[in-house]
C-alpha positions as CSV (number, residue, x, y, z in Angstrom):
1,X,-0.2,-0.1,0.2
2,X,1.5,3.3,-0.9
3,X,2.6,5.5,1.8
4,X,0.8,8.6,0.5
5,X,-2.5,6.8,1.4
6,X,-1.3,6.3,5.0
7,X,-0.7,10.0,5.5
8,X,-4.1,11.0,4.0
9,X,-6.1,8.9,6.6
10,X,-7.8,11.2,9.2
11,X,-6.5,11.6,12.7
12,X,-10.0,11.0,14.0
13,X,-11.4,7.7,15.2
14,X,-12.9,5.4,12.9
15,X,-13.4,1.8,11.8
16,X,-11.2,0.2,9.1
17,X,-10.8,-3.3,7.1
18,X,-7.3,-4.4,6.1
19,X,-7.2,-6.2,3.1
20,X,-4.2,-8.7,3.4
21,X,-2.6,-11.2,0.7
22,X,-0.9,-14.5,2.0
23,X,1.0,-15.8,-1.1
24,X,1.8,-19.3,0.8
25,X,0.4,-21.1,3.9
26,X,2.0,-20.2,7.1
27,X,1.9,-21.2,10.6
28,X,2.1,-18.4,12.8
29,X,2.2,-17.7,16.7
30,X,-0.7,-15.9,17.5
31,X,-0.8,-14.6,21.0
32,X,-2.7,-17.1,23.4
33,X,-4.0,-19.1,20.5
34,X,-0.8,-20.6,20.1
35,X,0.5,-21.7,16.6
36,X,-2.2,-21.3,13.8
37,X,-2.4,-22.3,10.4
38,X,-3.2,-20.0,7.7
39,X,-3.8,-21.1,4.2
40,X,-2.6,-18.9,1.4
41,X,-5.2,-16.3,0.4
42,X,-6.9,-13.2,0.7
43,X,-7.7,-12.0,4.4
44,X,-9.9,-9.3,5.6
45,X,-9.3,-7.9,9.2
46,X,-11.6,-5.6,10.6
47,X,-10.3,-3.0,13.5
48,X,-11.3,0.3,14.9
49,X,-9.0,3.3,15.9
50,X,-10.0,5.2,18.9
51,X,-6.5,6.0,20.6
52,X,-4.4,9.0,19.5
53,X,-3.8,9.3,15.9
54,X,-7.1,7.8,15.2
55,X,-7.2,6.4,11.7
56,X,-3.7,7.5,10.6
57,X,-2.1,6.3,13.9
58,X,-3.8,2.9,14.1
59,X,-3.2,2.0,10.3
60,X,0.2,3.4,10.2
61,X,1.1,1.4,13.0
62,X,-0.4,-1.8,11.2
63,X,1.4,-1.0,8.2
64,X,5.3,-0.5,9.6
65,X,7.1,-3.3,10.4
66,X,7.3,-3.5,14.3
67,X,9.0,-6.0,16.2
68,X,6.2,-6.1,19.1
69,X,3.4,-7.9,18.6
70,X,0.6,-6.0,20.5
71,X,-2.7,-7.2,18.5
72,X,-3.2,-10.4,17.1
73,X,-3.0,-8.7,13.5
74,X,0.4,-8.5,14.0
75,X,1.5,-11.9,13.5
76,X,-0.3,-12.2,10.2
77,X,1.0,-8.9,9.1
78,X,4.7,-10.2,9.6
79,X,4.2,-12.5,6.4
80,X,0.9,-11.0,4.5
81,X,1.3,-7.5,3.1
82,X,-1.6,-5.2,3.0
83,X,-3.0,-4.7,-0.4
84,X,-5.6,-2.2,0.1
85,X,-8.0,-0.7,2.9
86,X,-11.6,0.2,3.5
87,X,-12.2,2.8,6.2
88,X,-14.9,5.2,7.6
89,X,-14.4,8.1,10.2
90,X,-16.5,8.5,13.4
91,X,-17.1,8.0,16.9
92,X,-19.6,5.0,16.3
93,X,-18.3,1.5,17.1
94,X,-18.9,0.0,13.8
95,X,-16.3,-2.9,14.1
96,X,-18.3,-5.7,15.3
97,X,-21.2,-5.0,12.8
98,X,-18.6,-4.7,9.9
99,X,-17.0,-8.1,10.9
100,X,-20.4,-9.9,11.0
101,X,-21.4,-8.6,7.9
102,X,-18.2,-9.7,5.9
103,X,-18.7,-13.0,7.9
104,X,-21.8,-13.3,6.2
105,X,-20.4,-13.0,2.5
106,X,-20.6,-16.3,0.7
107,X,-17.0,-17.9,0.6
108,X,-15.6,-15.9,3.5
109,X,-14.1,-18.6,6.0
110,X,-13.1,-18.2,9.7
111,X,-9.8,-19.3,10.2
112,X,-8.9,-18.4,13.8
113,X,-12.0,-18.0,15.8
114,X,-11.5,-15.1,18.6
115,X,-9.0,-13.7,16.2
116,X,-8.9,-9.9,16.7
117,X,-11.9,-10.3,19.0
118,X,-10.7,-10.8,22.2
119,X,-12.4,-7.8,23.9
120,X,-16.1,-8.5,22.3
121,X,-18.4,-11.7,21.6
122,X,-17.9,-11.6,17.8
123,X,-16.7,-15.2,16.1
124,X,-13.6,-13.2,14.5
125,X,-12.7,-9.9,13.1
126,X,-10.3,-11.8,10.6
């Protein structure tokens, strides 16, 4: 994803979807889930940006190669580049709504139940 797209994101709160592509299967350690198998393919990760820097800060952090793994997505980001993104600025909490909507699309599978959803009751945010 071009860097100029990151700098154009608002510094306000919002909800985003990262579009990632994993070229080949990978077994990754994901926090308390331990080792998880990820088939090659396309992944959509839904997140929210409520902290300092808003969408620009949170998405920018996801796009940088960070040695620290703070969120579940950090493990997948090490091997799957971000190929695109959708976002919406606003204080409304849309993350769970978006994750459920995407999960209902035909052909979408839940690879790691609970991924990105440790602070809510959703099946997954991946």
